[in-house]
N, C-alpha and C positions, 0 to 999 in steps of 0.2 A: 420649549418648543426643543427637542431636540436636536442637531443639525447633524447626529451622525447617519451612515449611512451604511448599512450593514450586508455586504453579498453572500447570499450562502448560494453557490454553485458548488459544480460534483465533476470535477476530485476534488478531494475536500484538502489535500496532500500527493507528498512526491510519492509516496507508498504507497496510495489509497490507487491512483493513475498506474503504475510500476504494475498494480496488481490488477489490473481491468486489462490492460493491456498486454501482462502474459499472456490470462485468460481466453481470451480473445483469439490468441492464438493455438488455444489448442484443440483438437476435435470434444467437445463436448455433448454429439446428439444422445450418449446412450447413457449420459450418466440421470438420476436423480435427482431432483429438486437439494435436498439433505445432501446429494451427498455433491453437487455443489456448489455449498455453504459451505460445508466440511474441506472443500481443496480450496475455498475463497480463502478460508480462518492458513487455511495449508502455506501458501504463497505469500499468502498477507508479512505471517512470521516470522517468513523468512527473511522478504524482501526488509523487513525491519529491523528484523539481528544483523543481517546484513550491514547498512547505513548505522547502527547502532555498532559495530567494526568499524570498518571507517573511519568516523568520530574521535572511535579510543583509540584509536593505531597516530591519527594526524593529534590527537591529544599526546601523546606518549614522544613523540618524533619530539616536540617543543617541552618536554619536561627533561 
């Protein structure tokens, strides 16, 4: 028997959390589920890209 405890919670990452936080502040009352899915993907990609840029910038400062 394994002693490993695995908790699965939402949000699963800071990118997911910030994506949801951003979307919560938007007026989404007139969009379709498909448009919401597209908007989620767009925001997620933009936030993830920004974190990647910040990581790259931090590494380049130390090289």
